[in-house]
C-alpha positions as YAML, in Angstrom:
chain: A
units: angstrom
residues:
- id: 1
  name: MET
  ca: [16.03, 59.82, -50.37]
- id: 2
  name: ALA
  ca: [12.48, 59.02, -51.28]
- id: 3
  name: ILE
  ca: [10.26, 57.53, -53.95]
- id: 4
  name: THR
  ca: [7.13, 59.62, -54.35]
- id: 5
  name: GLN
  ca: [4.35, 58.22, -56.53]
- id: 6
  name: ALA
  ca: [3.45, 60.62, -59.37]
- id: 7
  name: LEU
  ca: [2.99, 61.20, -63.04]
- id: 8
  name: CYS
  ca: [6.16, 62.94, -64.07]
- id: 9
  name: SER
  ca: [5.64, 66.65, -64.83]
- id: 10
  name: SER
  ca: [7.81, 66.43, -67.95]
- id: 11
  name: PHE
  ca: [5.56, 63.60, -69.21]
- id: 12
  name: LYS
  ca: [2.48, 65.81, -69.00]
- id: 13
  name: VAL
  ca: [4.12, 68.46, -71.20]
- id: 14
  name: GLU
  ca: [5.47, 65.83, -73.60]
- id: 15
  name: LEU
  ca: [1.96, 64.37, -74.01]
- id: 16
  name: LEU
  ca: [0.73, 67.72, -75.22]
- id: 17
  name: LYS
  ca: [3.64, 67.79, -77.70]
- id: 18
  name: GLY
  ca: [2.65, 64.35, -79.02]
- id: 19
  name: GLN
  ca: [5.87, 62.68, -77.89]
- id: 20
  name: HIS
  ca: [4.44, 59.48, -76.40]
- id: 21
  name: ASP
  ca: [2.51, 56.83, -78.32]
- id: 22
  name: PHE
  ca: [0.82, 54.19, -76.14]
- id: 23
  name: THR
  ca: [-0.77, 52.37, -79.07]
- id: 24
  name: ALA
  ca: [-0.38, 48.61, -78.58]
- id: 25
  name: ILE
  ca: [2.01, 46.88, -81.01]
- id: 26
  name: THR
  ca: [2.79, 49.93, -83.23]
- id: 27
  name: GLY
  ca: [3.41, 52.45, -80.48]
- id: 28
  name: ASP
  ca: [6.49, 53.32, -78.45]
- id: 29
  name: THR
  ca: [8.34, 50.81, -76.26]
- id: 30
  name: PHE
  ca: [7.76, 51.43, -72.57]
- id: 31
  name: LYS
  ca: [9.87, 49.83, -69.85]
- id: 32
  name: VAL
  ca: [9.69, 49.54, -66.09]
- id: 33
  name: ALA
  ca: [12.77, 49.68, -63.90]
- id: 34
  name: LEU
  ca: [12.82, 48.70, -60.22]
- id: 35
  name: TYR
  ca: [14.41, 50.82, -57.49]
- id: 36
  name: THR
  ca: [15.61, 50.48, -53.91]
- id: 37
  name: SER
  ca: [14.62, 52.81, -51.09]
- id: 38
  name: VAL
  ca: [17.72, 54.94, -51.68]
- id: 39
  name: ALA
  ca: [16.42, 56.17, -55.06]
- id: 40
  name: GLU
  ca: [15.23, 59.75, -55.47]
- id: 41
  name: LEU
  ca: [12.21, 59.54, -57.78]
- id: 42
  name: ASN
  ca: [9.25, 61.94, -57.90]
- id: 43
  name: SER
  ca: [7.22, 64.21, -60.21]
- id: 44
  name: SER
  ca: [10.45, 66.03, -61.14]
- id: 45
  name: THR
  ca: [12.05, 62.89, -62.59]
- id: 46
  name: VAL
  ca: [12.70, 63.53, -66.28]
- id: 47
  name: LEU
  ca: [14.63, 60.46, -67.51]
- id: 48
  name: TYR
  ca: [15.36, 56.85, -66.60]
- id: 49
  name: THR
  ca: [18.32, 56.70, -64.22]
- id: 50
  name: ALA
  ca: [20.44, 53.85, -62.90]
- id: 51
  name: ILE
  ca: [20.98, 55.67, -59.61]
- id: 52
  name: GLY
  ca: [19.27, 53.66, -56.89]
- id: 53
  name: GLU
  ca: [18.19, 50.97, -59.35]
- id: 54
  name: VAL
  ca: [17.89, 47.38, -58.06]
- id: 55
  name: VAL
  ca: [20.92, 45.15, -58.47]
- id: 56
  name: GLY
  ca: [20.56, 41.44, -58.10]
- id: 57
  name: THR
  ca: [20.26, 38.00, -59.63]
- id: 58
  name: GLY
  ca: [17.62, 37.86, -62.35]
- id: 59
  name: TYR
  ca: [17.44, 41.64, -62.81]
- id: 60
  name: VAL
  ca: [19.00, 43.49, -65.77]
- id: 61
  name: ALA
  ca: [19.63, 47.22, -65.53]
- id: 62
  name: GLY
  ca: [16.88, 49.12, -67.32]
- id: 63
  name: GLY
  ca: [14.18, 46.71, -66.25]
- id: 64
  name: ASN
  ca: [11.59, 44.96, -68.39]
- id: 65
  name: VAL
  ca: [9.77, 45.92, -71.52]
- id: 66
  name: LEU
  ca: [6.10, 46.47, -70.72]
- id: 67
  name: THR
  ca: [3.54, 44.62, -72.80]
- id: 68
  name: GLY
  ca: [-0.23, 44.57, -73.17]
- id: 69
  name: GLN
  ca: [-0.73, 48.32, -73.28]
- id: 70
  name: SER
  ca: [-4.43, 49.04, -73.06]
- id: 71
  name: ILE
  ca: [-5.87, 52.53, -73.59]
- id: 72
  name: ALA
  ca: [-9.47, 53.31, -72.69]
- id: 73
  name: LEU
  ca: [-11.85, 56.16, -71.95]
- id: 74
  name: SER
  ca: [-14.47, 56.19, -69.22]
- id: 75
  name: GLY
  ca: [-16.58, 59.32, -69.10]
- id: 76
  name: THR
  ca: [-14.01, 62.11, -69.30]
- id: 77
  name: THR
  ca: [-11.11, 60.07, -67.93]
- id: 78
  name: ALA
  ca: [-8.54, 58.46, -70.23]
- id: 79
  name: TYR
  ca: [-6.31, 55.76, -68.85]
- id: 80
  name: VAL
  ca: [-3.68, 53.19, -69.78]
- id: 81
  name: THR
  ca: [-2.42, 50.08, -68.08]
- id: 82
  name: PHE
  ca: [-0.03, 47.24, -68.83]
- id: 83
  name: ASP
  ca: [0.24, 43.49, -68.32]
- id: 84
  name: THR
  ca: [1.97, 42.10, -65.24]
- id: 85
  name: SER
  ca: [5.76, 42.25, -65.42]
- id: 86
  name: GLU
  ca: [7.93, 39.48, -63.94]
- id: 87
  name: TRP
  ca: [11.56, 38.87, -63.09]
- id: 88
  name: LEU
  ca: [12.03, 35.12, -62.98]
- id: 89
  name: ASN
  ca: [14.51, 33.35, -60.68]
- id: 90
  name: SER
  ca: [15.39, 36.68, -59.09]
- id: 91
  name: THR
  ca: [16.88, 37.70, -55.79]
- id: 92
  name: ILE
  ca: [16.05, 41.39, -55.43]
- id: 93
  name: THR
  ca: [14.49, 43.97, -53.14]
- id: 94
  name: ALA
  ca: [12.51, 46.87, -54.59]
- id: 95
  name: SER
  ca: [10.60, 49.75, -53.04]
- id: 96
  name: GLY
  ca: [9.39, 51.41, -56.20]
- id: 97
  name: ALA
  ca: [9.55, 51.62, -59.98]
- id: 98
  name: LEU
  ca: [9.83, 54.01, -62.90]
- id: 99
  name: ILE
  ca: [7.82, 53.60, -66.08]
- id: 100
  name: TYR
  ca: [9.68, 55.24, -68.95]
- id: 101
  name: ASN
  ca: [9.53, 55.55, -72.71]
- id: 102
  name: HIS
  ca: [12.53, 53.71, -74.12]
- id: 103
  name: THR
  ca: [11.68, 54.74, -77.71]
- id: 104
  name: GLN
  ca: [11.75, 58.44, -76.77]
- id: 105
  name: ALA
  ca: [15.23, 58.69, -75.26]
- id: 106
  name: ASP
  ca: [14.19, 57.06, -71.97]
- id: 107
  name: LYS
  ca: [11.84, 59.85, -70.96]
- id: 108
  name: ALA
  ca: [10.17, 59.34, -67.57]
- id: 109
  name: VAL
  ca: [6.43, 58.66, -67.46]
- id: 110
  name: ALA
  ca: [5.39, 57.65, -63.95]
- id: 111
  name: VAL
  ca: [6.93, 56.89, -60.57]
- id: 112
  name: LEU
  ca: [5.46, 54.02, -58.53]
- id: 113
  name: ASN
  ca: [5.89, 53.71, -54.76]
- id: 114
  name: PHE
  ca: [5.30, 50.21, -53.46]
- id: 115
  name: GLY
  ca: [4.69, 51.39, -49.88]
- id: 116
  name: GLY
  ca: [7.70, 49.47, -48.57]
- id: 117
  name: PRO
  ca: [10.28, 47.01, -49.73]
- id: 118
  name: PHE
  ca: [9.28, 43.83, -51.54]
- id: 119
  name: HIS
  ca: [11.64, 40.90, -51.91]
- id: 120
  name: SER
  ca: [12.24, 37.85, -54.03]
- id: 121
  name: SER
  ca: [14.74, 35.14, -53.16]
- id: 122
  name: ASP
  ca: [15.52, 32.87, -56.12]
- id: 123
  name: SER
  ca: [11.86, 33.24, -57.07]
- id: 124
  name: THR
  ca: [9.65, 35.37, -59.28]
- id: 125
  name: PHE
  ca: [9.38, 39.06, -58.50]
- id: 126
  name: THR
  ca: [5.97, 40.15, -59.85]
- id: 127
  name: LEU
  ca: [4.82, 43.68, -60.56]
- id: 128
  name: THR
  ca: [1.03, 43.62, -60.98]
- id: 129
  name: PHE
  ca: [-0.58, 46.82, -62.22]
- id: 130
  name: PRO
  ca: [-3.89, 47.92, -60.76]
- id: 131
  name: PRO
  ca: [-7.10, 47.13, -62.62]
- id: 132
  name: ALA
  ca: [-7.71, 49.01, -65.88]
- id: 133
  name: THR
  ca: [-10.43, 51.40, -64.76]
- id: 134
  name: ALA
  ca: [-10.71, 55.18, -64.71]
- id: 135
  name: THR
  ca: [-10.17, 55.27, -60.97]
- id: 136
  name: THR
  ca: [-7.49, 52.64, -60.54]
- id: 137
  name: ALA
  ca: [-5.33, 52.44, -63.71]
- id: 138
  name: VAL
  ca: [-1.62, 53.18, -63.33]
- id: 139
  name: ILE
  ca: [-1.80, 56.19, -65.64]
- id: 140
  name: THR
  ca: [-4.96, 58.32, -65.68]
- id: 141
  name: ILE
  ca: [-5.76, 61.65, -67.23]
- id: 142
  name: TYR
  ca: [-8.77, 63.43, -65.81]
...
């Protein structure tokens, strides 16, 4: 099993079909779910799945709603990022995450690989997205 960081291939096609709206406040609801190292997530992931998802105190299946969507353009690169997501008073271990569009039937957007397991023990598990720039944002389109 492996978590391979990627924009999901199905997401790329769905973007061209106009199926994802990242507009803040009025757009779709995006969520982020956390996964253990036994999950199989990669560019072929099409939908949110509970298989390999984190189980533990302070974590609810399906993950958190993402907030603070920010879309920008720099040169010819469009990008979007989100606010930090937190699981308070949690006891969990996660090796990766899946961003998915809850409004659009839980369609997969992007797989994140944390580079190893991260833990919380009755504390806050924090997922901090990279800076919102054309070269570092979590979702970029060149």
